Phi, psi and omega in degrees: 000124179234359180290157176290174179234135177239137178239133180258162177295338180276359176093025174259141174241126184235141177203186180209166183244163177293341177283354177101358179278130174265131188241136175238128181240154169279124185295324184286318185258339185081004182291134175289120181267325182202148176227116183244118177287125180262340182082003181223143176294132180253118182225009181252200182287156173236126181230157174242134179210168180237135175213138180060028180078008182236143179276138179233153174235130179235146179223140175277120184238177177083030183302126175251110184215118181293322181292314179281345180075026180258144183228131178186177176247135184305135179203157172246126179257131182238131177245145173258142177253000000 
């Protein structure tokens, strides 16, 4: 796992894996709350932001790395909460 980690005020911890799974955890218990397959290796930042009164989570995906053996095309994936 090389993706960034984002923590929200509501107690969510979010990150992603090189296999393309985006993960959401409960910060207090460490329990995995959700696993969303993106279909792309995620190796960049994960951020939380608000727009239009709604919280969003974005992740840089499509990591192309010869050393890690990941292949993809750069993309930003955005989730709404």
